[in-house]
VEXDREN-2710 file (C-alpha; in Angstrom, 1 decimal):
% VEXDREN-2710
k/r/px/py/pz
1/MET/16.0/8.9/-5.7
2/LYS/15.8/6.8/-8.4
3/ARG/18.7/4.7/-9.6
4/ILE/19.6/3.2/-13.0
5/ILE/20.2/-0.2/-13.4
6/LYS/23.1/-1.5/-15.2
7/PRO/22.1/-4.4/-17.6
8/LYS/24.1/-7.9/-15.8
9/LYS/25.1/-11.2/-17.6
10/ALA/21.9/-12.6/-19.5
11/LYS/19.9/-15.0/-17.1
12/HIS/17.3/-18.1/-18.2
13/TYR/15.0/-16.2/-16.2
14/PRO/13.5/-12.4/-16.3
15/GLN/14.9/-9.4/-14.9
16/THR/14.1/-9.9/-10.7
17/ASP/14.6/-8.0/-7.8
18/LEU/15.7/-8.9/-3.9
19/VAL/14.1/-8.0/-1.1
20/ILE/14.9/-9.3/2.1
21/LEU/12.0/-9.5/4.9
22/ALA/13.3/-7.7/8.2
23/GLY/10.4/-5.2/9.0
24/GLY/8.6/-7.4/12.5
25/GLN/9.4/-6.3/15.9
26/ALA/11.2/-10.2/16.9
27/ARG/9.6/-10.0/19.8
28/ARG/10.9/-13.7/21.0
29/MET/14.9/-12.6/20.2
30/ASN/13.9/-9.8/22.7
31/GLY/13.7/-7.3/20.0
32/ILE/17.1/-7.8/18.5
33/ASN/17.4/-7.2/15.0
34/LYS/18.0/-10.4/12.9
35/LEU/19.4/-9.4/9.7
36/LEU/22.3/-8.2/11.8
37/GLN/23.3/-11.1/14.1
38/LYS/25.8/-13.6/12.9
39/PHE/24.0/-16.9/12.9
40/ASP/27.0/-18.2/11.0
41/ASP/30.5/-16.8/9.8
42/GLN/28.9/-13.8/8.7
43/ILE/25.9/-11.2/9.6
44/GLN/22.6/-12.0/8.0
45/LEU/22.5/-9.3/5.9
46/ILE/25.9/-9.7/4.4
47/LYS/25.3/-13.4/3.9
48/ILE/22.3/-13.7/2.0
49/HIS/23.8/-10.5/0.0
50/GLN/26.5/-12.4/-1.1
51/GLN/25.0/-14.9/-2.5
52/LEU/21.9/-13.8/-4.2
53/LYS/23.8/-10.6/-5.4
54/ASN/24.8/-11.6/-8.7
55/ARG/21.5/-13.3/-9.5
56/VAL/19.3/-10.2/-8.8
57/ALA/19.0/-6.8/-10.6
58/GLN/18.5/-4.8/-7.1
59/VAL/18.5/-5.9/-3.7
60/TRP/15.9/-4.2/-0.7
61/VAL/15.5/-4.7/2.7
62/ASN/11.8/-3.8/4.3
63/SER/12.4/-3.1/7.8
64/HIS/11.8/0.0/10.0
65/ARG/15.0/0.6/11.2
66/ASP/18.9/0.5/11.1
67/TYR/19.0/1.7/7.5
68/SER/22.7/3.4/8.2
69/ILE/23.9/0.9/9.0
70/TYR/22.7/-1.7/6.3
71/GLN/23.9/0.9/3.9
72/LYS/27.3/1.1/5.7
73/LEU/27.8/-2.6/5.1
74/ILE/26.3/-2.9/1.4
75/PRO/26.5/1.0/-0.1
76/SER/24.2/-0.3/-3.0
77/LEU/21.3/-1.6/-0.6
78/TYR/17.8/0.3/-1.1
79/CYS/15.5/0.5/1.7
80/TYR/11.5/0.4/2.4
81/GLN/9.4/0.5/5.1
82/ASP/6.0/-1.1/5.3
83/ASP/3.2/1.3/3.7
84/GLU/1.2/1.0/7.0
85/LYS/2.7/1.2/10.3
86/GLY/1.8/-1.3/13.1
87/PHE/3.8/-4.1/12.2
88/TYR/1.3/-6.1/9.5
89/GLY/3.8/-9.1/9.2
90/PRO/5.1/-10.4/6.1
91/LEU/2.3/-9.8/3.9
92/MET/2.2/-6.8/4.6
93/GLY/6.5/-6.3/3.7
94/ILE/5.6/-7.8/0.3
95/LYS/2.6/-5.5/-0.6
96/SER/4.5/-2.6/-0.1
97/ALA/7.5/-3.8/-2.2
98/TRP/5.6/-3.1/-5.3
99/SER/5.2/0.6/-4.6
100/TYR/9.3/0.8/-5.1
101/VAL/10.7/-2.4/-7.3
102/THR/10.5/-1.7/-10.9
103/SER/10.8/-5.5/-11.5
104/ASP/7.8/-7.5/-12.3
105/TYR/9.4/-10.5/-10.3
106/VAL/10.4/-10.4/-6.7
107/LEU/12.7/-12.9/-4.7
108/PHE/11.3/-12.6/-0.6
109/VAL/13.7/-14.0/2.1
110/PRO/13.3/-13.8/5.4
111/CYS/16.0/-12.5/7.6
112/ASP/16.2/-15.6/9.6
113/VAL/16.8/-17.8/6.9
114/THR/19.6/-20.0/7.9
115/PHE/20.0/-21.8/4.4
116/ILE/19.8/-20.7/0.6
117/PRO/19.5/-23.6/-1.5
118/PRO/21.7/-23.0/-4.9
119/GLU/19.8/-22.0/-7.8
120/VAL/17.2/-21.1/-5.4
121/ILE/15.7/-18.4/-8.2
122/GLU/16.0/-20.2/-11.4
123/SER/14.2/-23.0/-9.5
124/LEU/11.3/-20.8/-8.6
125/HIS/11.2/-19.5/-11.9
126/MET/10.7/-22.8/-13.3
127/ALA/8.1/-23.7/-11.1
128/LEU/6.1/-20.3/-11.5
129/ALA/6.9/-21.1/-15.8
130/GLY/5.2/-24.1/-15.9
131/HIS/1.9/-23.3/-14.3
132/PRO/0.1/-20.9/-15.9
133/LEU/-2.4/-19.5/-13.1
134/ALA/0.2/-19.2/-10.6
135/GLN/1.8/-15.9/-8.9
136/VAL/3.7/-17.2/-6.9
137/ALA/6.3/-19.9/-5.9
138/TYR/7.7/-20.7/-2.5
139/VAL/10.5/-22.6/-0.9
140/ASN/10.1/-26.2/0.7
141/ILE/13.0/-27.8/2.5
142/ASN/13.2/-31.3/3.5
143/GLY/9.1/-30.9/3.4
144/LYS/9.0/-27.5/5.7
145/ALA/7.6/-25.0/3.6
146/LEU/9.0/-21.8/4.2
147/TYR/6.9/-19.4/2.7
148/PRO/8.3/-16.2/3.2
149/PHE/11.1/-17.5/0.5
150/CYS/8.8/-17.2/-2.1
151/LEU/9.1/-15.5/-5.6
152/LEU/5.9/-13.5/-6.6
153/LYS/4.9/-11.6/-10.1
154/ARG/3.4/-8.4/-9.8
155/SER/0.3/-9.4/-11.1
156/ALA/-0.1/-11.1/-7.4
157/LEU/-0.8/-7.6/-6.0
158/ASN/-4.5/-7.0/-6.0
159/GLN/-5.4/-10.4/-4.4
160/ILE/-2.3/-9.2/-1.6
161/CYS/-4.0/-6.1/-0.9
162/THR/-7.5/-7.6/-0.9
163/HIS/-6.3/-10.1/1.9
164/LEU/-4.9/-7.1/3.5
165/GLU/-8.5/-5.0/3.3
166/GLN/-10.0/-8.1/4.6
167/GLY/-7.7/-8.2/7.9
168/GLN/-6.5/-11.9/6.4
169/ARG/-2.5/-11.8/6.7
170/SER/-1.6/-15.4/6.5
171/LEU/0.6/-16.2/3.7
172/LYS/-0.7/-19.7/3.3
173/ALA/-4.2/-18.3/3.0
174/CYS/-3.2/-15.6/0.1
175/PHE/-1.0/-18.1/-1.7
176/SER/-3.8/-20.6/-2.1
177/ASP/-5.5/-17.8/-4.1
178/LEU/-2.5/-17.0/-5.9
179/HIS/-2.2/-20.6/-7.9
180/ALA/1.1/-21.2/-5.3
181/GLN/3.6/-23.5/-6.5
182/GLU/6.5/-25.4/-4.5
183/ALA/10.2/-25.7/-5.4
184/LEU/11.3/-28.7/-3.5
185/PHE/14.5/-29.0/-2.0
186/GLU/16.3/-31.0/0.7
187/ASN/19.4/-30.7/2.9
188/HIS/19.3/-33.4/5.7
189/ALA/22.4/-31.2/7.6
190/LEU/20.1/-28.6/7.9
191/PHE/18.8/-28.2/12.1
192/PHE/17.0/-25.2/11.9
193/HIS/14.9/-23.8/8.6
194/SER/15.2/-20.6/10.3
195/ILE/16.0/-18.7/13.4
196/ASN/12.7/-17.3/15.5
197/SER/14.3/-17.2/19.7
198/LEU/17.8/-16.1/20.9
199/ASP/17.4/-20.6/22.6
200/GLU/16.5/-21.8/19.0
201/LEU/19.9/-19.5/18.0
202/GLN/22.0/-21.4/20.5
203/GLN/21.0/-24.5/19.9
204/TYR/21.8/-23.8/16.5
205/GLN/25.0/-23.0/16.6
206/GLN/25.7/-25.5/19.3
207/LEU/24.9/-28.5/16.9
208/LYS/26.5/-26.5/13.9
209/PHE/30.1/-26.9/16.4
210/LEU/29.0/-30.4/16.9
211/HIS/28.6/-31.0/13.7
END
């Protein structure tokens, strides 16, 4: 079902969709759905949506489960699964997005991110615009590259498909072929850029409480 998107206020960058990447198995989280967990005071889905919804045309979730819960929390949300079953990683989730989104630019955000920098979309667009060959720009926080937190052009799709067809699922390697650029951010109060295990979640919440 297609949806007519009403134009929003003018921005200094092209129309961009948001995709929240939540298609993994979360093995180190005992299989729980990280997008529905509270790392802070809000459920991750609501936190990410609230911080970015006014800067994008449409919000999507790449996931293989819990669609009814997502849409109960945010009725305007759209969902899609990977084009191929088997949990092939975030590169497959990124590739699959282009079968659904209408915008030529997509901001991808991992479901387990703990910090969304202010003006992140603007900064990523600036990084892309400054390098004519670049087809992707990704977030770097405190010197750590967060490859799944990235902005991609639709023109990157062919190169992504080539990597997947060759069994290469590394975002870093694929982005290298896409002339990737970085958008640099700092947050010295940040304990974890993302949460990958129950132990990390416990440590993150304890450190936040102590801080």
